[in-house]
C-alpha positions as CSV (number, residue, x, y, z in Angstrom):
1,X,-151.8,-126.3,78.2
2,X,-154.3,-123.4,77.9
3,X,-154.9,-122.0,74.4
4,X,-153.1,-118.8,73.5
5,X,-155.3,-115.7,73.3
6,X,-157.0,-115.0,69.9
7,X,-155.0,-111.8,69.4
8,X,-151.7,-113.7,69.8
9,X,-152.7,-116.5,67.4
10,X,-153.9,-113.9,64.9
11,X,-150.5,-112.1,65.2
12,X,-148.8,-115.3,64.0
13,X,-150.5,-115.0,60.7
14,X,-150.5,-111.2,60.3
15,X,-147.9,-109.5,58.0
16,X,-147.1,-105.8,58.3
17,X,-143.7,-105.3,56.9
18,X,-141.9,-102.0,56.2
19,X,-144.3,-100.1,53.9
20,X,-143.3,-99.6,50.4
21,X,-143.3,-95.9,49.6
22,X,-141.6,-93.3,47.4
23,X,-138.1,-92.5,48.6
24,X,-137.6,-88.9,49.4
25,X,-136.8,-86.8,46.3
26,X,-137.3,-89.6,43.9
27,X,-140.1,-91.2,41.9
28,X,-139.0,-94.8,42.6
29,X,-140.6,-96.7,45.5
30,X,-138.4,-98.4,48.0
31,X,-138.1,-102.2,47.8
32,X,-140.9,-104.1,49.6
33,X,-140.4,-106.4,52.6
34,X,-139.9,-110.1,51.6
35,X,-142.7,-112.5,52.2
36,X,-143.2,-116.1,51.1
37,X,-146.6,-117.9,51.2
38,X,-144.7,-121.1,51.2
39,X,-143.9,-120.6,54.9
40,X,-147.6,-120.8,55.8
41,X,-149.2,-124.2,55.9
42,X,-152.6,-124.0,54.2
43,X,-153.7,-127.1,56.1
44,X,-153.1,-125.6,59.5
45,X,-156.0,-125.1,61.9
46,X,-154.7,-122.8,64.7
47,X,-158.2,-121.7,65.7
48,X,-159.8,-125.1,65.7
49,X,-161.3,-126.4,68.9
50,X,-160.4,-129.9,67.8
51,X,-163.9,-131.0,66.7
52,X,-165.6,-129.9,63.5
53,X,-169.1,-129.7,65.1
54,X,-167.7,-127.5,67.9
55,X,-166.0,-125.3,65.4
56,X,-169.2,-124.8,63.5
57,X,-171.0,-124.0,66.7
58,X,-168.3,-121.4,67.5
59,X,-168.7,-119.8,64.1
60,X,-172.5,-119.5,64.6
61,X,-171.9,-117.9,68.0
62,X,-169.4,-115.5,66.5
63,X,-171.8,-114.6,63.8
64,X,-174.4,-113.7,66.4
65,X,-171.8,-111.6,68.3
66,X,-170.7,-109.9,65.0
67,X,-174.4,-109.0,64.4
68,X,-174.6,-107.4,67.8
69,X,-171.4,-105.5,67.3
70,X,-172.4,-104.5,63.8
71,X,-175.7,-102.9,65.2
72,X,-173.5,-100.9,67.6
73,X,-171.1,-100.1,64.8
74,X,-173.9,-98.7,62.7
75,X,-175.3,-96.6,65.5
76,X,-171.9,-95.3,66.6
77,X,-171.1,-93.9,63.2
78,X,-167.5,-92.9,64.1
79,X,-166.0,-95.6,61.9
80,X,-166.2,-97.5,58.6
81,X,-164.9,-101.0,57.9
82,X,-163.6,-102.5,54.7
83,X,-163.1,-106.3,54.7
84,X,-160.9,-107.5,51.8
85,X,-161.1,-111.2,50.8
86,X,-158.4,-112.2,48.4
87,X,-157.4,-115.6,47.1
88,X,-157.1,-118.0,44.3
89,X,-160.2,-119.6,42.6
90,X,-162.1,-121.9,45.0
91,X,-160.4,-120.4,48.1
92,X,-163.8,-119.7,49.5
93,X,-164.5,-116.0,49.3
94,X,-168.2,-116.5,48.8
95,X,-168.4,-119.1,51.5
96,X,-166.7,-116.9,54.0
97,X,-169.2,-114.1,53.5
98,X,-172.1,-116.5,53.9
99,X,-170.7,-118.1,57.1
100,X,-169.3,-115.0,58.9
101,X,-171.9,-112.4,58.0
102,X,-175.1,-114.5,57.7
103,X,-176.6,-112.9,60.8
104,X,-175.9,-109.3,60.0
105,X,-178.4,-106.7,58.6
106,X,-178.2,-106.0,54.9
107,X,-178.8,-102.4,55.8
108,X,-175.3,-102.0,57.3
109,X,-173.2,-104.7,55.6
110,X,-172.7,-104.8,51.8
111,X,-170.8,-107.3,49.7
112,X,-169.2,-106.5,46.3
113,X,-167.8,-109.0,43.9
114,X,-165.2,-107.5,41.6
115,X,-165.2,-108.6,38.0
116,X,-163.2,-107.6,34.9
117,X,-163.2,-103.8,34.6
118,X,-165.9,-102.4,32.3
119,X,-165.0,-100.1,29.4
120,X,-166.0,-97.1,31.5
121,X,-163.8,-98.3,34.4
122,X,-160.8,-98.9,32.2
123,X,-161.1,-95.2,31.0
124,X,-160.3,-94.1,34.6
125,X,-157.4,-94.9,36.9
126,X,-157.5,-98.5,38.2
127,X,-158.5,-97.3,41.8
128,X,-161.4,-95.2,40.6
129,X,-164.0,-98.0,40.7
130,X,-162.7,-99.1,44.0
131,X,-162.9,-95.8,45.7
132,X,-166.6,-95.4,44.7
133,X,-167.5,-98.6,46.7
134,X,-165.6,-98.1,50.0
135,X,-167.8,-97.9,53.1
136,X,-169.6,-94.8,54.5
137,X,-169.8,-94.0,58.2
138,X,-171.3,-96.9,60.1
139,X,-171.1,-99.3,57.1
140,X,-169.2,-102.6,56.7
141,X,-168.3,-103.4,53.1
142,X,-167.0,-106.8,52.0
143,X,-164.8,-107.1,48.9
144,X,-164.9,-110.4,47.1
145,X,-161.6,-109.9,45.3
146,X,-160.4,-106.3,45.3
147,X,-158.0,-103.6,44.1
148,X,-155.3,-106.3,44.5
149,X,-156.4,-107.9,41.3
150,X,-154.6,-105.0,39.6
151,X,-151.3,-106.2,41.0
152,X,-151.9,-109.9,40.5
153,X,-153.3,-110.7,37.1
154,X,-151.5,-108.0,35.2
155,X,-148.2,-109.2,36.8
156,X,-148.8,-112.8,36.0
157,X,-149.8,-112.0,32.5
158,X,-146.9,-109.5,32.1
159,X,-149.2,-106.7,31.1
160,X,-147.3,-104.3,33.3
161,X,-143.6,-103.8,34.0
162,X,-141.8,-104.2,37.3
163,X,-141.6,-100.4,37.7
164,X,-145.4,-100.1,37.0
165,X,-146.0,-102.9,39.6
166,X,-143.9,-101.1,42.2
167,X,-145.7,-97.9,41.4
168,X,-149.1,-99.6,41.9
169,X,-148.0,-101.0,45.3
170,X,-147.2,-97.5,46.4
171,X,-150.5,-96.2,45.1
172,X,-152.4,-98.9,47.0
173,X,-150.5,-98.2,50.2
174,X,-151.2,-94.5,49.9
175,X,-154.9,-95.2,49.1
176,X,-155.3,-97.5,52.1
177,X,-153.5,-95.0,54.4
178,X,-155.9,-92.3,53.3
179,X,-158.9,-94.6,54.1
180,X,-157.5,-95.5,57.6
181,X,-156.6,-91.9,58.4
182,X,-160.2,-90.9,57.6
183,X,-161.8,-93.5,59.8
184,X,-161.9,-96.7,57.9
185,X,-160.7,-100.0,59.5
186,X,-159.1,-102.0,56.7
187,X,-159.0,-105.8,57.3
188,X,-157.2,-107.7,54.5
189,X,-157.5,-111.5,54.4
190,X,-155.6,-113.7,52.0
191,X,-157.3,-117.1,51.9
192,X,-154.4,-119.5,51.5
193,X,-155.2,-122.7,49.6
194,X,-153.0,-125.5,48.7
195,X,-152.7,-126.7,45.1
196,X,-154.0,-130.1,46.0
197,X,-157.1,-128.7,47.7
198,X,-157.8,-126.5,44.8
199,X,-157.7,-129.6,42.5
200,X,-160.2,-131.4,44.7
201,X,-162.6,-128.4,44.8
202,X,-162.4,-127.9,41.0
203,X,-163.1,-131.6,40.5
204,X,-166.0,-131.4,42.8
205,X,-167.5,-128.7,40.6
206,X,-167.1,-130.9,37.6
207,X,-168.6,-133.9,39.3
208,X,-171.7,-132.1,40.5
209,X,-173.9,-130.7,37.6
210,X,-175.5,-128.2,40.1
211,X,-172.0,-126.6,40.4
212,X,-171.1,-126.5,36.7
213,X,-172.2,-122.8,36.7
214,X,-169.2,-122.1,39.0
215,X,-166.7,-123.7,36.6
216,X,-165.0,-122.0,33.7
217,X,-162.7,-123.8,31.3
218,X,-160.3,-120.9,31.8
219,X,-159.9,-122.0,35.4
220,X,-157.7,-124.9,34.2
221,X,-155.5,-122.6,32.1
222,X,-155.0,-120.3,35.1
223,X,-154.1,-123.4,37.3
224,X,-151.1,-124.0,35.0
225,X,-149.7,-120.7,36.3
226,X,-150.1,-121.8,40.0
227,X,-146.4,-121.1,40.9
228,X,-146.5,-117.7,39.2
229,X,-149.6,-116.7,41.1
230,X,-148.2,-117.9,44.4
231,X,-145.0,-115.9,43.8
232,X,-147.1,-112.8,42.7
233,X,-149.3,-113.0,45.8
234,X,-146.3,-113.4,48.0
235,X,-144.8,-110.2,46.5
236,X,-148.0,-108.3,46.8
237,X,-148.4,-109.2,50.4
238,X,-144.8,-108.3,51.1
239,X,-145.3,-104.9,49.4
240,X,-148.7,-104.0,50.8
241,X,-148.7,-105.4,54.3
242,X,-148.5,-102.1,56.2
243,X,-148.8,-101.1,59.8
244,X,-152.1,-99.3,59.0
245,X,-153.5,-102.1,56.8
246,X,-151.7,-105.5,57.5
247,X,-152.5,-108.7,55.8
248,X,-153.8,-111.7,57.6
249,X,-152.9,-115.0,55.8
250,X,-155.7,-117.5,56.6
251,X,-155.0,-121.3,56.2
252,X,-158.0,-122.2,54.1
253,X,-157.8,-125.8,53.1
254,X,-160.4,-126.4,55.9
255,X,-163.5,-124.3,55.1
256,X,-164.7,-124.5,58.7
257,X,-161.3,-123.3,60.1
258,X,-161.2,-120.5,57.5
259,X,-164.5,-119.2,58.6
260,X,-163.7,-119.5,62.3
261,X,-160.4,-117.6,62.0
262,X,-161.9,-114.8,60.0
263,X,-164.9,-114.5,62.2
264,X,-162.6,-114.3,65.2
265,X,-160.5,-111.6,63.6
266,X,-163.6,-109.5,62.6
267,X,-165.0,-109.7,66.2
268,X,-161.6,-108.7,67.6
269,X,-161.4,-105.7,65.3
270,X,-164.9,-104.6,66.3
271,X,-164.3,-105.0,70.0
272,X,-161.1,-103.0,69.7
273,X,-163.0,-99.9,68.5
274,X,-164.6,-99.4,71.9
275,X,-168.0,-98.8,70.3
276,X,-170.8,-97.0,72.0
277,X,-174.3,-95.9,71.3
278,X,-174.8,-92.1,70.9
279,X,-175.9,-90.3,74.0
280,X,-179.7,-90.3,74.6
281,X,-181.7,-87.1,74.0
282,X,-182.9,-85.7,77.4
283,X,-185.8,-84.1,75.6
284,X,-187.2,-87.5,74.8
285,X,-187.1,-88.9,78.3
286,X,-190.5,-87.5,79.3
287,X,-192.3,-88.3,76.1
288,X,-195.2,-90.8,76.4
289,X,-196.7,-92.4,73.4
290,X,-200.6,-92.5,73.5
């Protein structure tokens, strides 16, 4: 049986429920669409060619194609692209950036890793620091973590109420709608990792002294809240998967498959823009360099 088209397979893992928004004449947002991460198998490999070496070769070929399209994207200048990589510790946000975008020019692709807000950032609204870093025309910006940290950690830690959480969902949807309506393509990927695979990856960091710098003792404390984080991510995806900025849930137990699926999605998004180089200048046609 022939493989289904990439777009059809991606659609199986894309969530764009009814957008959470303020009900007319009220301050209260509507209830979000339900979503459950438990229904997605983190071990699945829907984009695998069946052989790891073939998958790696496909990733490299996609990286070359993304580089070609990114050059065209930069020249076209009609669009901007924001790639959001969200997931638990060890889900592979750094690894995805290295594998998928390793051929692209640093002039047009920028990666930003979000940390705990600084004192200055906390003095502003929580989206202030995010808005400063969104892409300009012709740029692709990669978020390692993102504004969704502000509806994940504070919820798990119970720093904000349910009403404040719902309000933030509505803020984020409005923010992303504004980005999309002003020319930004928003690609949101949740790197879905199983609890057992996270255990193996954390242990690998402990067993290899060259990876100790990646490990923080707090990672073990956070792991105790695994179920709470899964429920909170499910709720956030359900509330912020919108028609203008849907989530793609990426089975990420296999690093190779994770990279292959995301590279495929990025290529598809770039191809869908119908990019073109600006028209040539007729005045330059007769010039000869001596």
